N, C-alpha and C positions, 0 to 999 in steps of 0.2 A: 382347429383355424383353416385346415385346407376343404371346409365346410361355409367359413368366412367366404372366404375366396371365389369360392362357388359365388354364394348370393351374392356379392360385390359386382363379381363379372355377368354371372346368367340371369339372376332374379328379376324377371323385370319391374321391378320397385325396386333393386338397388338396396333396402333394407341390408346390414347388419347386426346389426343387434339383439338384444338377448329375446324377445318376442318372435324377431325373423326365425332365427336360431332353432326355435320348440317349434316353430309351423315346420319347419320343413323336417325337424325328429317326425312329427307325429305322419308327415305327408308320407314317409321312408314308414314308415312303422317300429320303429328303433325306441329303444327306453327312451323315454325322452323326462327328464327334472324337469323342476319348474322355471318359470323365468325366471326366478328370482335368484335359484342355484348356479341354474345359469350368465346370469349377470356378476354371480361374486365368481367362479370361474374364469372370466372376464377379465373383473378384475384383480384375481392374483395371476394372472400373465400379465397382465398392463396392455393390456388390449380396449379396455375406455376411456376417454379422455379424461383429465384430470379436473375437474370442479371446482371454476378460481374460487375463491374467497375472497368476500367483499365487504368491505369495512362496511357497518352501519352507521348511514350519513348521519351528518350533523343538523339539530333541525332548523328549518327554515328563519335565512335570518340570526345564526350560532351568536354572530361576530358580536350582535349587539343584546347583551342580557334581557335589557325591558323586552324587546322585537321580540327577544325565543322564547321568552315567558310568556309569549300574548296580553302584556300586559302596555302594548302600546302598538302603533298602527305605523306603517312602512310603506309610501309610496313609492315606485321608480316611475326614472322618467327617460324617455328616450325622442329617438327626431327619425322618420322614415325618409332616408330622399331619394332624388332620382325616377320619380315617376312621371313618365312624359304622358301631361297629356293633350290630345293630338290638333296641333294646331293651335294649342293656349297657351303653353309653355312648360316646366318641372311644378312636377306639386311635393310638396315635405308637409307632411303630417309627422302633430306629436301629438307621440300617449306620453300613457299611464296607464298601470294599474296597481290595487296596493296585494299586498301581502296576504292580508285577513281575509278581509272582506271582499275581495276580487271588485273591486268596486275598479271601470274602465273610465279612459279617458282619447278620445280622439279628435283632433281636430286639425285639418289640411283646411293648404293655401297656395298659394299659386309666388310669391311676393317670393320664401322664405323666411324662418322662422330665427329672429332679432331677441334681444331680451325686452327689446320695449313691446313687443307681443305676446315674447309667453309670458311677463308679470302679469296683464290682465286678466291674461285665458285660467292662470292657474290662482288668481282670486276670486273672480265667477266659481269655480270648480270648489271651493274653499268655501266660502260662499255658499252657495248650494248645502253639501255632502260635509260638510264641518273638514279639516287640516287636520293631518296625520302631524303622528307627532317627531317625524320623518320622512325624509325626501332621498331619496338615492338618487345617483348621477354617474354617471363617466363623465370624462377627464374634459371633453368638448371646451372650447374655447369661450363658449354663448353660455355654458354653463356656473365653467367653473372663473371665472377670467382671462385675459391675455394673462398666456405665457410670457409674454415680456413683461408685466409688470412683477417682476419682484417681491414678493413680501405685501401684495398687498391683494383686500377681498375684491371679490367682484362683483357686479349688479346683484344677482340673481342671493348670492350669501346673503349680501346684505340686507338682500326686501326678505328671507325667509328666515332672519334672522328677528327683522322688526316685526312678520307673525310670527315668531315663536315654535316657528317648524325646524328643526335641524340637520341641517343638510351633510349628505352623505356623499361621498367619493369614491368606488372601486379604486381599486387597483389597477391604473394602466396596460392594456395588450394583457389579460388576465378575463379568461371567461368562464361564464358561472353567477359571478353575483346579479347580471343582469338578466339571469334564462328567467324572472317570469314575467317581464317585460316585452324581452325579446320570438315570446312566445303566442303574445299578445299580439306583438305585428307579423307575425308572419298565418295567425288566423286574421286578421284583418284586411292582408292584402290578400288572402286566399278567398275570405266569405265577401267583399267590398268589391276592393279596388280592380282582381281580376275575374273576379263572378260578371261583372257588366261591363260594357262599351259605356264611357261617361260620355257625355255630350262638352258640359262644359261645369265648368263651378259648381255655380249652383247645384245641378244636379246629383254632380257627388256628395254634394251635404249633406244633400237631403236623404240621398242613400244613407247615409252612413248616420244619421242620426236615427233613423231608423235601427240600425242595426247595433247602434247602441242603447238603447231604449230596448233593445227584445235582451241581448246582452247584458243587460243590466237589473232586466226580471231575472233570469233565469241565472245566472253567477252570485252576481251583489248578495253578502250575508249582510243581517244584519241578525244582531249587532254588532259595530266593530268600533276599536278606540280611537273613533276620533273625534277632534273637537271644533263648539263655530268662533269662528273670530268673530272681536278680535282675544288674541292672550298677550301675557305676559309675553317679555322681547326673550327669544332664545338665548343663552350665554356660552354657545359649544357647535364648534364645526367639526368631524368627523371625518379623518382619511385614514382606507382602510391603500398600507403601499407596503410593498414584500422589501426589507434590504437589501444592500448589497452585500461582497465579499467579506466585507471590513464593517457590515454591522451597520450602514448612513440610509438613508430615502433622500428623497428630491422632493421637501415640500413647497411651493409655491413660489418657483426658483430658485429658492435657496437646497444645500446642500447641507442634511440636519443630522448629526453621528446618535446613533442608537445605543448599541450595545453590540461589541466585538463577539459578546458570546450567542448571539442573537440571527446569524450571517443566513443569507437565502431565503428567513423566513418571512411570515406576512406578521402585521404588526398593525394596533388599533389606532391610529392617534387624533389625539380628543384636541383642540383650542379652541382659548378662551379669551378669543378678541382684547375684551375689556383688560384681564388682570395680564395679556402679551402671555399667560403661558402656556404650554403645550405636554401632557401628558402622552406617553407610548407604554400600549398593554400589549402582550406577549399573544399572540392569533396560534390555536395548533387545532384541524379540525377531528384529528382524534382524539382528542380532550378540550372540546366545543366549551366547557366548564370552566376551566382554567384559563385562566390571561389576567396574568400578573405585572403589577408594573413593572416596566424595562425602566425609565427615568422620567425624570421632570424639570421642567426646566426650562427658562425663559425662550421667548421666544418672539423678536419685536418688529412691528408691523410697522409699513410705513403709506398712508398718514397711521398713527393708531388710529383704531376705529371706534366710529363715534355714530350709537345707532339707539 
């Protein structure tokens, strides 16, 4: 133990592990066991850090069985805000990335993204590359609709359903579910926004197109489970939520009781707007394939869905 203290204080490198102890003993001409033997001695003495036991992470898209099994594609959508273009205004970028195919989307504008501008971009993107089975978003009002519109489906939700794409909304204030698009956002800002000094929006758009073309050539994987529109309308909206202490969730401005046996836990809520039927399934990362039905109940919309 004194040798480890000496190494920590006097050795130029400051290493105190088995290899460093063995090198010092060899240099001193002392009887020297192997590094593995020294490591076992240190472990028995409690002088080595315990390795953290990590659970194996669930597969990508584990909360949607069809996506986890590779049978369906999921696109993640986001908006990057607060990018100042000198003398021109503030830039917002609509970004997206597919979970399996790594198909990227990035569209910068100056006026700010609204539902009227998001829909044409998505429609053109899906027309060119094919539509995914699922479109995953956060709970931004541009995506989910106004928080004051209780039990109403937002315009983007209705557009997705009409296009045959199931909209998926991640739990509020929880990270990880949008990790793919957040990583792409950081890449786009590093390789496009911060890399150059843009004179105006057309120059930014030109550089963005070159980046997308190169990114798709390098990362886009074919074939991926995408479908060309038009498709039959989808019949489900998916909400990932976490229950409170009483096993309740907040959904479209309404409070819904799920299960008192599932407090502070993740659930996948599947809402059928036409039948006005809600089903909630239990989710656990440690058991990603075990998703039992917790409750099935009526959930009335105002007004009833017509699309």
